C-alpha positions as CSV (number, residue, x, y, z in Angstrom):
1,M,-11.9,5.8,7.2
2,W,-8.8,5.5,5.1
3,S,-8.2,2.3,6.7
4,D,-10.7,1.3,4.6
5,V,-9.6,2.6,1.4
6,A,-6.6,0.9,2.3
7,D,-8.1,-2.4,2.4
8,A,-10.4,-1.8,-0.7
9,L,-7.6,-1.4,-3.0
10,L,-4.9,-3.7,-1.3
11,Q,-6.5,-6.6,0.9
12,G,-7.6,-8.7,-2.9
13,V,-3.8,-8.3,-4.3
14,I,-2.8,-11.5,-6.6
15,P,-0.7,-13.7,-5.4
16,A,-2.9,-14.0,-2.7
17,S,-2.3,-12.6,1.3
18,T,-3.2,-13.9,4.6
19,T,-2.4,-10.6,6.0
20,A,-4.8,-8.6,4.7
21,S,-6.3,-7.8,8.4
22,A,-2.7,-7.4,9.8
23,G,-2.1,-5.0,7.2
24,K,-5.4,-2.8,8.1
25,S,-3.9,-3.0,11.7
26,A,-0.5,-1.5,11.0
27,F,-2.1,1.6,8.3
28,I,-4.6,2.3,11.4
29,G,-1.4,2.2,13.9
30,V,0.7,4.1,11.3
31,L,-2.2,6.7,11.9
32,S,-2.8,6.3,15.8
33,A,0.7,7.1,16.3
34,V,0.6,11.0,16.1
35,D,2.7,13.6,17.8
36,S,3.7,16.5,17.6
37,N,7.1,14.7,16.3
38,S,5.2,12.8,13.5
39,P,5.9,14.0,9.4
40,T,2.4,15.5,8.7
41,G,-0.5,15.1,6.2
42,V,0.8,13.6,2.8
43,A,3.5,11.8,4.6
44,L,2.0,10.4,7.3
45,L,-0.7,9.0,4.8
46,E,2.0,7.2,2.4
47,A,3.4,5.7,5.6
48,A,0.6,4.1,6.5
49,F,-0.1,2.6,3.3
50,V,3.8,1.4,2.5
51,A,3.0,-0.2,6.0
52,Y,-0.4,-2.0,4.8
53,A,2.1,-3.2,1.7
54,G,4.6,-4.5,3.6
55,A,2.6,-6.7,6.2
56,L,0.6,-8.2,3.2
57,A,3.8,-9.0,1.7
58,G,3.8,-11.0,4.7
59,G,0.9,-13.0,4.7
60,M,2.2,-14.7,1.1
61,T,3.5,-17.0,2.2
62,P,4.6,-20.4,2.4
63,T,4.2,-20.3,-1.2
64,Y,5.9,-16.9,-2.6
65,T,8.5,-14.7,-0.4
66,G,6.4,-11.0,-0.7
67,S,8.4,-7.8,-1.6
68,P,6.1,-4.9,-1.0
69,P,5.9,-1.8,-3.6
70,P,8.6,0.4,-2.6
71,A,8.6,4.2,-1.4
72,P,7.6,7.0,-1.8
73,I,4.6,6.3,-3.6
74,G,3.9,9.8,-5.1
75,L,1.2,11.8,-3.1
76,S,2.5,14.6,-2.6
77,A,3.3,15.3,-5.6
78,L,-0.5,14.6,-7.0
79,L,-2.0,16.4,-4.3
80,S,0.0,19.5,-4.5
81,S,-2.1,20.5,-7.4
82,T,-4.8,22.8,-6.4
83,S,-6.2,23.3,-9.9
84,M,-8.4,19.7,-9.5
85,D,-11.6,19.3,-8.4
86,A,-12.0,16.2,-5.6
87,N,-13.7,14.0,-8.0
88,V,-10.2,13.9,-9.9
89,V,-8.3,14.2,-6.9
90,A,-10.2,10.9,-5.7
91,A,-9.5,8.8,-8.8
92,N,-6.1,9.9,-10.1
93,M,-5.8,8.8,-6.1
94,A,-6.7,5.8,-6.5
95,T,-4.7,5.1,-10.1
96,L,-1.7,5.8,-8.2
97,L,-2.3,3.9,-5.6
98,I,-2.9,1.2,-8.1
99,T,-0.1,1.4,-9.8
100,W,2.5,1.7,-6.9
101,A,1.0,-2.0,-5.3
102,K,1.4,-3.2,-8.3
103,T,5.6,-2.7,-8.2
104,G,5.5,-5.2,-5.3
105,T,6.7,-8.4,-6.3
106,A,5.9,-12.3,-5.3
107,T,9.2,-14.7,-6.1
108,M,7.8,-18.4,-5.7
109,I,10.0,-20.0,-2.7
110,A,10.6,-23.4,-4.8
111,P,11.3,-23.8,-8.3
112,P,11.4,-22.4,-11.2
113,F,11.2,-19.4,-8.4
114,T,9.0,-17.3,-10.6
115,V,8.9,-13.2,-10.1
116,L,5.3,-12.0,-10.0
117,N,4.1,-8.4,-10.1
118,W,1.5,-8.0,-7.1
119,N,-1.9,-7.5,-8.8
């Protein structure tokens, strides 16, 4: 299940978030809301990862104010290649998602207001 992939890649983000379960629920919620007006395939998957990260950002309080990584992630470009085998695509997708997640930030709420990238 894709939500398990999101969970494996993002739930251990540092600084710690207390809302990984809310992130997984947000991810599932995006994918569950599919109807004829929904974005297709990759766009919907990107939206689900962005929703998960947004939920994680909220759980960094009270020590940090989290800011999720920006969209788009870039899955569309990655998955548009038809020449790669499934193992290569999976490895490249994991690398892309991890690199994207590390662009999220957390700003310490108290002095010295240190800004950290998610790790």
